[in-house]
N, C-alpha and C positions, 0 to 999 in steps of 0.2 A: 632529864630538860630535855624540855622540843624546839628544834630552831628551824622551824617550821617556818617563819618570819622571817629568822638571819638569812636563811638561805634563799625566800622569794627574794630579798633585796638585791643579795648580793649575782643573783641568777637575773630577775629582774633590768640592777642598773646593767648589766653587761652586754642584756640582750638589747636594751635601745644604745650602747657603745657599736653595736654588730650593726644595730637599724642605719645610724645616722655614716659607720663609713658603707654599707650600699647603696645608702640614699646617695652619696656624696660623692663613691668613687667609683661604684658598680664589684668594691673584692672589698674579701675582711678577710682582716688579721687574721694569721694562727696564734698571735697573742690573746684571740678574747675568747678561741677555745680554747687555750692551754689553760688560760685563767681560770674558763670555767671547769675545767676537769682537777685543778688547783684546787679548788673550792669543793670539787663533790668531793675528792678524795679526804678532805677535813671533813666536810658533814657527815660520810660514809665509816670516817672511826668514830666518833664520839655518837652515831646511830648505826648500827650496821645489821642490816634485816638480808640475812643473806636469797630466802626466799622473795620480798620484795625486788630487790637488785634485779635477779635473773628475768621475774615476768616482765619487766618495768625494760631491762635491755634486749628481750627479746621480742616485743611487741615493739621496738624502738627499732632494731633486726626488720621484721618485715614492713616496717611504714617506710624506713630509707631504702628499701629495696624495691618498694612499688615504686617513691619521687625519684632516684635513679631511672627506674626502667621508662618512666612520663618524660626522664629528662629533664628535671629539677637542676638548681647548683647545689654543688659541692656544699656550700654555709649552708640553705637547708637543714640538711641530709647532715654535716656539723650539730646543726642547730637538735637535732631533733634528736641526736645523742647525747648532745649534750642536759637537757633537760631531763631525760630517761638518767642518764645518772645522779645530777642534784636531787630529783624528786623523785627518788622508788617509790614512795611512798608518795599519797596524796597531801598537799602541802596542808592543816589545820591550825587557824588561828583567829580572832576575834570573828570580823564577820565572814570568814573565806571561809572553803567557798557560799556562796549565793542560795545556793539553790540542795543545800547539800553535800555529800558523795556521793559522784556514781556507784553503781551496786559492783565494777566491776572493780575500780579504786586505784585508775592506772593513769595520772594526770599528763606521762608523754601521747595517750588516746584521745584524752578532752583536749587535751593542745589541740591535739592537728584537727582532728571533731572541727572544733568551732573555728578554727583557718581556714577549715574549707568551705566554712558556715558563710563566713567571711567572704572570703573568695569572689562566694558566686553573686555576692552583694557586686562586682565591681562593672559586669557585662552590665547589668541593668540600671548601675547608676551611671554608664558610659552612654545607655540607649537616653534615660533622661534629659542628661546633658546637652547631646546632641537633637535630642524632640526639641529644647528650647531657642536652642539656637536655627531651629529649622535647616542642620544636616541631617537629610533624612537618604542612608545608603544600604544597603547591604551589609556593611562594614560597619555601622554605627555604636554597631556590639564591643568592638574592637580597641576603639578610640578616636580620640577629638579632633578634628579636621584643624589643617594649620597650615602654614605655606611654606609650600618644599625644598624657596630655598634657604627660609630659617631655620631649617634641621644639618645645612650643614655645617654650619660653624657650634655648632654642639657637639660637647662631646662624646652624649652615645645618644644613638636616633634609631637603632636597629630594633625592629620585633623580630616582625618577618622578612626582608628586605632592606636592601639596602636603594637611598631611589642613584637614577641612573648618574652616569658622571657628566659633567657641562658637554653642550656640544663644542669643539672645538674648529675656527677654519684655520687654514694657510695659506698666507700671502706667498705669496709669489714673484 
């Protein structure tokens, strides 16, 4: 029996939980990754293919090392390994995959490739948003202009550097 759809649903729900935690707290609990590991072990117990698992984990290791060298966060690396364990072979169900199975059949490689393609669109989206607002500068690909004072009240605001501390004058 093929458990692709069930593993896809379990993995999808856990990755959505991780995404919400990341957006809200900028940190993802290890419980999410442990749950994905346990789910992967259950699915591997019923459908074990050592060659596919080895290939998936090897590709995941190379991708994780590249992300580590590029200073990506630990959650990104954990997600790559979780996906590689949960999907050592390309999931096949109903109409998925839409465009057919890639020649290499390594799902984690397809996930990272698609994420890179989507990631490239972020600076272009920021450029268009800034251009429509009339905010032209060399930094218009990196973010949207907001008042600096509004950043002090936010829990997470740093991308490249923190705004300077307010200047205080001492009265004597």
